[in-house]
N, C-alpha and C positions, 0 to 999 in steps of 0.2 A: 701262441695263443690257442685255446681250445676251439674246436670247430663245430661243436654241437651243444646246445643249451637245453633248458627246461622245455621250452616250447618252440624255439626257433631253430630249425635244422637246415643244414646246408644241402640244398636240393640240386645244386649244379652238377650236371653229369659230365664228367671228364671222358674224353675219348669219343664224344659224339662227332658227327660229320662236321667238317669245317664250315664256317659261315660263308655265304656267297659274297657278302660285302658288309661294311660296318653297320648298315641299317638293319640287316638281319640280326646282327649281334645285339644291337640296341633293343630290338623287339624281344629277343630271348631274355635278356637280363631284366628288362622292364616287367615282363609278364611274370617272371619268377618272383620278383619283389612284390608286385601288385597282387599276386594270388593269395598273399597272407594278410588277412584282415587285421591281424594284430600290428601290422606295419603300415598299411595303407588302407584308407576307407574312402570309397565313393569319390573318385577323382582327385584325391589328395596325392601328395608326393610328385616327384618328377624325375626325369632321367635325361642323359645326353651322351653322345659320343662324337668325337671329332674325326673328320675325314676330309676327303677332297672330292670335288665334282668337276666335270669339264663343262665350261659355259659355252654360250653360242659362238664365241670367238675361237673356241678350241683351246682356251687357256685353262690350266689346272687352278682351281680356286679352293683355298682352305675354308672349310665350313664347319659349323656346329649343328649337328642334328639334335634338336631338343624337342621334348614332348610338347605337343600342341594343346592349347587350352580346350577343355571340353572332352578330352580323351581320358579313358580310364587305364591306369597302368596294367591292370590285370587282364585287359582284353585288347590292348593297343595293337595296331597293325602298322605297316609301313607308312600309309598315308597319314598316320597320326603324328608323325614327326615333321617339324619345320626345319628346313635347312637355311641357316643364316651365314652371311659372309663374316668370317672371323676378323678380317682386317677392320671392318666397320665396327664390330662389337668392341674391339680393343680401343678404337678411337672414342667411342661413347664412354668408356671407363675413365677417360682422362677429364671428362667434364665434371664440374663441382656439383651441379644441381640439375636434375632433369625431372620435372613433374611427371607423374606416372602416365597421364593421358598422352603426353608428348612422347614418353618412352615407348608406349604401345605403337605409336605411329612410326617412330624410328626403327623399332624392331621389324615392323612390316616392310619398311623401306629397305631393310637389310636382307630380305628374303631372296633366295634364288628363284623360287617359284611363287608368283603372286597369288596362286590359288591355294597355297598351303594354309593350314589353320593358324590362328594367332599363336605365336610362340609363348611358352611359359613366361610369366612376368619375371621369373628368376633366371632367365636366359643369360644375363650378364654375369651372374655369379658362376654359372657353369663355364662361361667363356674365360673368366679370369684364372680358373684353376689350371695348372700346367699339365694336368693328367688327361689322358685320352678318353677315359670312361668315367662317368659320374652317376651316382644314384642318391636319391633323397627320399626319406620316409618320415612319417610322424609316428614312429613306433611307440606303442603304449609304454614300454619300459623307459624310454628316454624322456617322455613328457612326465612320467611319474617322478623320475629323478630331478627334473628341472622345475617342477611346480612346488618349490620349497622356499622357505625364507632365505636360505643361503644355497642356492642351486649349484654354484660353481664348486663349492666345497665337496658336494656329493660327486660331481662329474670328475673332479681331480682324484677323489678317493677311488673311483672305479678305473679310470683310464690313464691316470698319471699325466705325463706330458706327451702322450701319443696322439692327442687330438688338439685342435685349435678350438678354444671356447669363445663364442661370440655372444655378447649381450643381446637381449631382445631389441630389435627395431622392426618396424613394419616391413613386410616383404615388398620387393620392388627395387627401385633404384637406390633408396637409402640403405637397404641391406647389402646390395652389391657393392656400393661405395665403401661401406664400413668394412666388409670382408676384404676388399682390395687393399685398404690401408693396413688392416691387421695382418694380411698375408705377406705384405711387403715387409712388415716389421718382425713377424714371428714365423713366417712360413719356413718349413724345413723339408728336406727330401724324405725324412723318416716319418713324417706325419701321415696317419692313415685315415683321418676323418676330421670333420668339423661338427661340433655340437652347438646348435643354435638354441640358446636358452628359451624355454617355454614354447619351443617350436618343433625341433626335430633334429635329424642326423643326416649328414652328408658323408659318403665314403667315395673313394676314387681309386683308380689304378690304370695300368696300361691296357687292361682288358675288362670287359664286363664281368668275367668270371672273378677277376681279382677284386673289383669294386664290390661285387656281391658277397664274396667270401669275407671281406673285411667287415661288411655290414653285419653278417651273421656272428663273426667273432666279437665285435663290440657289443652286440645285443646280448650275447651269451654272458659276457662279463657283467653287464648291467643286471641281467636276471639273477645271476649268482649273488651279487651284492645285495639285491633286494630280498632274495630268499633268506640270506643269512640274518636279515634284520626283521624277518616276519612280515615282509611287505610284498609278497608274491602277487604279480598281476595275472589273474586267471586268463586263460586263452578264450576270449569271446565268452559265449555261453551256449553250449550244445543243447541246452534245454529250451532255447528260445522257440516259441511256437505262437501261432495265432490263438487268441483267447475267445472262447464262446461264452458270452455273458447270458445269464438267465433273463427271462423276458422283462422283469421289472427293472433290472440294471440296464438292459438294452434301451428301454424307454428313457431312463435317466441319461444315458449317453447321448441319445438323440436330442434331448433338451440342451445338454452341454454343447453339442456341436452347433446347434442353432445359435446359442449365445456367442460362440467363437466366430461363426460365420458372419453374424451381424456386426461384430466388432471389427472383423477383417475387411468387411465390405465386399465379400465374395463367398460363394459356397466352398467349404473346406472339407477335406477328408479327415476323419478322426478314427483311428484304428487301435484296437486293444490287443495287447500281447501278454503272454505268460513267459516268465524267465526266473530261474532260481536266483540269479543275480539281483533282480528287483525285489523279490521276497526277502532275501537276506538283508538287503540295504534298508528297506523300509522298516525292518525290525530294530534298527539302530536307534538309540535315544537321540543321537545328534543328526538324524537323517535330514531334517529340514534345514539345519544350519549348513551341513557339509554340502548338500546338493545345490545350495544357492550361493556358493562362493564364486563360481565361474567355470567356463569350459576348460577342458584339458589342453586344448590348443586353439588359438584364435581362428585357425582355418575353419573350425566347425561352426563358428558363430553365424555364418551366412545361412546355414541350414537349421541350426538349433535355437537361435537366439542366445542371449547371454545367460539367461537363467531359465530353469524349468518352473512350471507352476506346481506347487505342492498343495494338493487339495483341488477344489473345483471352483474357486471364486475368480471367475474370468474378469469381472469388473475391476476388482482390486489389482489384478495383474496388469490390465490395460492402463490403469491410472499410474501405477509404478513405472511402467514402460514409458509413458508420456513424460513423466518427471525426469527419467533417465535421458530422454532425448533433449528436453529443455535444458538440462544441466550441461550437456556435452556438445550441443550443436555449434557452439562458438569455436570448437576445435577445427572446424572445416574452413577452408578459404572461401568457399562459395555457399550460397543458401542451399539448405538441404530439404528434401522432401521426406517426411517421416514415413518409415516403412509400416506395414500393418503391425499393430501393437499386440498381437495375440500370441500365446505360447505355442511352442512346437513340441515340447516334452511335458507330460503331465504325470506326476507321481501321486497316486491316491491309494489309501489303505484298502478301499473296496475294489477298485478297478485294477490296481497294480500299475502297469505301464500303459499309457495311452500316448500315441504320437499323432502329430498334426501335419498336414501338408496340402498343397493345392491339388495334388494327385496322390494315388496310392503309392507309386514309386517314391515320391518325395517323403511321404510318411514312413515308408519302410527304411529309407536312408537314415532318417532321424532315429528310428528305432535301433538300428545297428549301432549308430554313434552313441546313443544313450546307454546301451548295455556296456559298451567298451568304457564309456566315461565313468559309469558307476564303479566298475572294477578299478579304474585308475584313482578315483576319489578314495576308495577304501584302502588301496595300497599306499597312496600318498599320505594319508592320515596315519597309517601304521608306521611309515618311515619317519615321520616327524609331524609336520603340519601342512596339509594340502593348501598351497598358496598360489593361486593363479595370477595372471596379469590383472591390473586394476581396471575399473570400469571405463576410464578414459581411453586407455590403450585398446581395449576391446571395441569400444565405440568407433575408433579410427578404422578398424577392419570392417565392422558392420556397415559403416557409412563411407567406405572407401570410394573415391570418385569413380574408380573403374566399375564398381558395383552399381553406383548411381547411373552411370552411362548405360549399363545393361538394362536397367529399368526403363530408361527413356526410349531404348530401342525395341523393347519388347513388343511383339505384335499382338493383334487381337486374339484373345483366348477362344478356344472352341466354345460353342454356344452352351453346352451342357457340362463343361469341365467342373469337376468337384461334386457333381450331383449323382445320385444313385437311383437306378430303376430296378424294380422287380418285375420280371416278365414270366408269366405262366405259359406253358406249352412252348417252351423256348428251344426245344431240341430240333424242331422241324417246322416246315411250312411258314405260315404268317408269323408265328412267334419267333422263329429263327430270323426272319427278315427284319422284325422289329429290333432284335438284339443287335444285328449287324449295323443298322442305321443309328441306333443309340450310341454304340461304341464309336462309330465314326464321328458322331457329334460331340465326343469327349466324355460321355457319361460312363460311370461304372455300372455294370449290369449283373444282377443276380438272377440266373435263369432257373426256373422250376419246371420239372417235367417228370412224368412217370417213367420215362425211358432212361436206362442207365447211361446211355450215350451222352446225356446232357453234361456230364462232368467234363468231358473233353471236346465239347462242341466248338469251343473257341479257345485260342491260346493267348488272347490279349491279357495284359497284366490287370486290367480292370474287370475281368470276367470271373464269376464264381458260379459254377453249375451244380445244382443240388437235385438229387433224385427224390422227388416228393409226389405223393398222390394228393391232389388238391382236395380230395374228400376227407382227408385225415386232418382234423382240426389241430391236434397237438403238433403234427409234423409241420403244418403251415406256420404255426406260431414260432416253432423252433427255427424255421428257415428265415423268417423275418428278423428274428433276434440275431441269427448268424449274419444276415446282411448288415444290420446295425453294428455288430461287433467288428466286422471287417472294414466298413466304410463310414460308420458314424450315424447312419440313419437310412430312411427310405423316403425319397422325394417324389418318385413316380411309380405308379402301379399300372402295368399293362396286362390286362386280363385277356389272354389269347387262347388259353386252353379250352378245348371243347371237343365234342364228338358229334358225328352225324350218324344217326341210327340208320339201319338198313331201310332203303326205300320200300314202303309198303302202305297199302290203304289203311285207314283208321281201324277198320274192323279186324285187320290182321296184325296190328301192333300188339305184341305181348306186354303184359303188365311189367315183367322184368325189364324189357327193353325200354319201356316208357320211364320206369323209375331210374334206370341207369342213366338215361339221357338227362333227366331232370336233376339227378344228384350231381352230375358233373357240370352241366351248363348253367344251373340255377343255384342249387343248394350250396355248392362249393363256392360260388361267387359271393353269396351272402357271408359265408365263413371267412373268405379272403378279405372282403371289404371291412368286416368288423375287426379282424386281426390287424389290418394295415392302418386303420384310422389313427391310433395313437402316434404312429410314426409320421403319417401324412400331416397331422395337425402340428407337428414339430419340424416340418420340412423346410428346406431352403431352396429358393426364396419363398415357395409356397407348395402345397401338395397338389398333385395331379393324378387323376385316374383316367385311363383310356380303356374302354371296353371294346373288344372286337366283336361286333354284332354280326348282322347278316342282311342281305337284300331280302331274305325271306320274311323279315318283319313287315315290310311294306307290300311285298309281292310274293306270298307263299305259293308253293307249287304242290300239286297232288303227290301223295306218297311221302310227304315230309312233315307229318303232323307233329311228331315228338320234337324234331329239330326246330321247326318254325315256332311252336309254342314255347319252347325253352328259350329261344333267342328273344322272343317278345317279352317273356318274364324277366330275363336278365337286363334287357333294355329299360324296362320299367324300374327295376332295382336301381340302375344307374341314374335315372331321372330323379328318383326320390333322394338318392345320395347327393345329387347336385343341390337339391332344395335344403337338405338337412345340414350339409357340410359347408355351405357358402359362408356361414359365420366364422368358420375356421380358416377361411381363405383357400379352401380346397376346390379346384376346378375338376369337374367330372364330365367327360364327353365320350361319345360313342362314334365309332367308325363302322360303316356297313359295307364290307367288300362283297363282290359277286364274281363268279366265274374266275376264281384264282386257281389255275390249273396245275401250278407247279407245287402242289401239296400232295401228301401221301394218299389223300382220298382219291385222286385222279390217276389211275393207272393208264398205261398206254392202251390196254384193251378197252377200258371204259371210255376213254376219249374217242377211240375209233368207232365204238358202238354208237355213242351219242352223235358224232359227226355224221355217220352213215344214216342215222334216223332222220336227220334234217336234210340229207342230200348235199352235205358240205364236206370240204376237205377238213383235216384236223386244224390247219392254220386258220381257215375261214371260221370254223366253229369257235376257236379261241377268241376271235374278234367279232363275235356276234353281238354287237352293241351299237349304240348310236354313233359313237366316235370311231368305230372300226379299229379299236386299239386293244392290245393285250394287257390284262391286269395281272401283275406278278406279285409274289410275296415281298420282293424287295421294294416294289413301288408302294405297297401298303405300308411296309416298314418305314419308308422315308416320310410318308404322310404322318404316321403315328409319331415319329421323332419330331417332326415340325410342330405337331400339336402340343408337344411338351416343352417348346421353347417360348420365349417371351412374345412371339408373334400371336399366340393364343392366350395371352395373360388376361384378357378381358372377356373370355369366352367360357361359359359353362352351360351344361344341359343341352349341348348341341348334338345333332346326329348328322354325320357327314358321309354320304355315299362315295364309294370308289369302285365304280362298276362300268366305266366307259359310257355311261348313260343308258338307262333302261326305260323303255317307253311305258312300262307298267308302273314304274316308280315316279317318273317325271309327270 
């Protein structure tokens, strides 16, 4: 057989240092397979290797090291494999019927180490194969071959009798049992793989290198077969990028996200992407029909739903999904709880590709799957007629009792999960403290700052840092549109950007310094509020604004006329916004910090100078308040994050000090 194909290459390096043990070998083979997105996407596929361990009695025990649930093949490490007793697995294969929840328990009971991850539900299939090393993928080429009206005919035309062809059954015990029966009847020493119709490919061998090489060889044959019939499956889409929508479309996307979130019963992330695959697909006359036939593999339905939404009619999609549930719920043995009925993939002529998830990583996983799926649909239709599993079979996976159990066990979600905040002045000081607290509370955060360091200020997946001067109206509008393009909207605005003019008596403040202070602390706030309002009015569950004011509003000091006047004006702006925007459900509140010394304003020299002026140590000066406590940026940030949770849902127009208690304010 050839060893190199159109896009799948044999990357195994012969002559490398020998593996320390079977587990190291399993990690190497798994990562090699999992690193290719055309074979395995986001937790799909699995792998195993057989070996021995010495148990506590000193006895050598035959075990199966199999990929654990929740681990990704591309990044798996040794702890990601679960070691199960082979003797017990072989006993389980003799049973006629084992419901999957009971099988999960039996597999855990077969573990050598009780702290190991849950074994793959396909562990029994790995155990029944007489080979030492096994690899399983959902390769794009294989699912293209098998999503056809006569899938076995295509498989035989490609592989002849070198593989065992297994009809589709739901993964788990049913699949393992069927494979056991078919292997007993048709298994041969010269078989190099198993093709599971509508599902994927298994290959095996004495070593991971052999199992992997056979995988590449079979996929190469499949690629050649498809290519000869004008049905090439492109390799992913290297053009896939984030999409930056213009302001008007960003407003439309925010409205769409609000509809999706209300139907889902929780805030959702809605993210726009650009890809040549999507543009080409949407230009097809049959795009709507082809895209709504079903997913390329049932494994994807947990993340993508059965069908995408073509267009923007969320209500119609929800109604259709509810009908799908009503039609198929009788297939389950126990009463089912309907999942949220909203789409995960959206195909729209104006937006292109939009994906939905509870978090941005979820939406990104859907995006990757969607691009691969569109390529498979196109190739499958060119081969013959793209024909996936029927709705009932797909329903069985979407409402698998194992997935229902995960829902019942799901813990409480973070307070701000799925919601998006825009924070100005985000690169340092109080703004940075607000970002950290909001991210910890589960929010996505778009940070705006004039400093170029803002882009890399945080590494969190939910972070986007944009270098923007808040005085630049067009740049502010573009930043808000970018926030909506990435996350679907803006739910919270935290206005923390500001400057403190050099301390000077009123008569010594220059006109330029006065204007600069007002332009940043007041004028830019008006621009920001006006640009943010269309998003906040469409926010989920409602819009929120938090202005970072100052103690100087209530207790100004000499030499701070520009700063004190600007903070008073900004606070008044927030009060008016609270009055005007209440009818839109937007809450507007102000927090007034004082003596926050861990900001760029307070250098070590300035602190020492001020402390010396009052005859105090630096630590005493930092705590010069009624509570004798230090106020930090992080503390202010945590207050701001809390003010954006449901705790403050009935509060607007408030002004909250965080200063340790100031006798001039109290």
